[in-house]
C-alpha positions in Angstrom: -40.7 23.6 -26.7 -42.8 21.3 -28.8 -43.6 22.3 -32.4 -46.7 20.9 -34.1 -46.8 20.5 -37.9 -50.3 19.0 -37.9 -51.8 21.8 -39.9 -48.8 22.4 -42.2 -49.2 21.0 -45.7 -46.8 18.0 -46.6 -45.1 20.0 -49.3 -44.3 22.8 -46.8 -43.0 20.2 -44.3 -40.7 18.7 -46.9 -39.3 22.2 -47.8 -38.8 22.9 -44.1 -36.9 19.6 -43.6 -34.7 20.4 -46.6 -33.9 23.8 -45.3 -33.0 22.4 -41.9 -30.7 19.8 -43.5 -29.1 22.5 -45.6 -28.5 24.8 -42.6 -26.6 21.9 -40.9 -24.7 20.9 -44.0 -21.2 21.7 -42.7 -22.0 21.1 -39.0 -21.0 18.2 -36.8 -22.3 16.8 -33.5 -20.4 15.2 -30.7 -20.7 11.4 -30.4 -22.7 11.8 -27.2 -25.3 14.2 -28.7 -25.6 12.2 -31.9 -26.2 9.0 -29.9 -29.0 10.8 -27.9 -30.6 12.0 -31.2 -30.7 8.6 -32.9 -31.7 6.6 -29.9 -28.6 5.4 -28.2 -24.9 4.6 -28.6 -25.7 1.1 -30.0 -28.0 2.6 -32.7 -25.4 5.2 -33.6 -22.6 2.6 -33.9 -24.8 0.4 -36.2 -25.6 3.4 -38.4 -21.9 4.3 -38.6 -21.0 0.6 -39.4 -23.6 0.6 -42.1 -22.1 3.8 -43.5 -25.4 5.6 -43.1 -23.7 8.2 -40.8 -20.2 9.5 -41.3 -18.1 10.0 -38.2 -14.4 10.7 -37.6 -12.0 10.9 -34.7 -9.0 12.9 -36.0 -6.8 11.9 -33.1 -5.8 8.6 -31.6 -6.0 9.9 -28.1 -8.2 8.0 -25.7 -10.3 11.1 -24.9 -10.2 12.4 -28.5 -13.4 14.1 -29.8 -15.6 12.5 -32.4 -17.1 14.5 -35.2 -20.4 13.1 -36.5 -22.1 14.5 -39.6 -25.1 16.5 -38.3 -27.5 16.2 -41.3 -27.1 12.5 -41.5 -27.9 12.2 -37.7 -31.0 14.4 -38.2 -32.2 12.2 -41.0 -32.0 9.2 -38.6 -33.4 10.8 -35.5 -35.6 8.8 -33.2 -39.4 9.5 -33.2 -40.2 11.0 -29.8 -43.9 11.3 -29.9 
């Protein structure tokens, strides 16, 4: 479903974005989902290396799950227009 904000005032859009980021404050995404949102695994890796997105892998297992900070991923999401 596509949402249009064309007729929504900029101040309201800003408040909506802030509410979304606050709602995801304590949430994490998988590495695969985070990569999809930001535009690919390479882009995600560069954002993590630049410390713009926090990510952790609490286990050293090869198949261990990554936990990526959801609000930071959303701030860096790819424009899909």
